[in-house]
N, C-alpha and C positions, 0 to 999 in steps of 0.2 A: 504493499500497500504505499503512493508516494504523500510525504508532505511537504507541501511548499515552506519556503521561507524567504525572506526579505532581506538583502545585505543592508546594513546601516553603516552611517559615517557620522563621527562627531569628528569637527574639526576645534582643535584646540591652539587655535591660532593659524597664522597666513600657511605654513606648512608642514603643520604636523596634525596627521589626521590618522584616527584610528578606526579601523573597521571591525565590524562586528556580524557575526552570523548565529542567529538565533538557531539552538536546536529545541523545535517542538516538545512539550511533557509527554507526547505521549510516545516518542519516539527516545527520549531519553530515558523514560521509564522501562521501554522494550528493551532497553543496551544495558538498562543498570546503572546507569552513569551516576556518579556522586561530585556533589560539589565540591572545587576545587581540585579536581582528578586531572593530572598531565595527562594531554592527547596529542599526539604528532600529526601534522598535514603532511602528507605526500602528495606533489604534485605530477599525474600522470601525462596528461597532456592539458593543453588550453582549456577543455571541458570535460575532465575526469582528475578527480582526487580522490586519494582515501583517508581516512581519519581512524588512527590507529590507538591504542590504549600503550604509553611508554612500556608500563612494567605488568607482569602479569599478575592478576589479581587473585586471592585465596577466595575459592566457594564460599559463597554466603549459605545460610543455615537451609536456605530453600533448594540447595544445590545447583545455584545459577553461579556464572563466574562472572 
């Protein structure tokens, strides 16, 4: 099931911009993402990128990784 997001930009001065891509809550829940969890973005080509967990997590009590 696809989830749509919009890229947000916050300008902190004329040359200092930060870009934010929001992960929808249902997708974050399905991936069992946690606040502050480090993620790695890998650019495959101009239209494709992967987001990976930086380190292996220990399984939660429900058996999910």
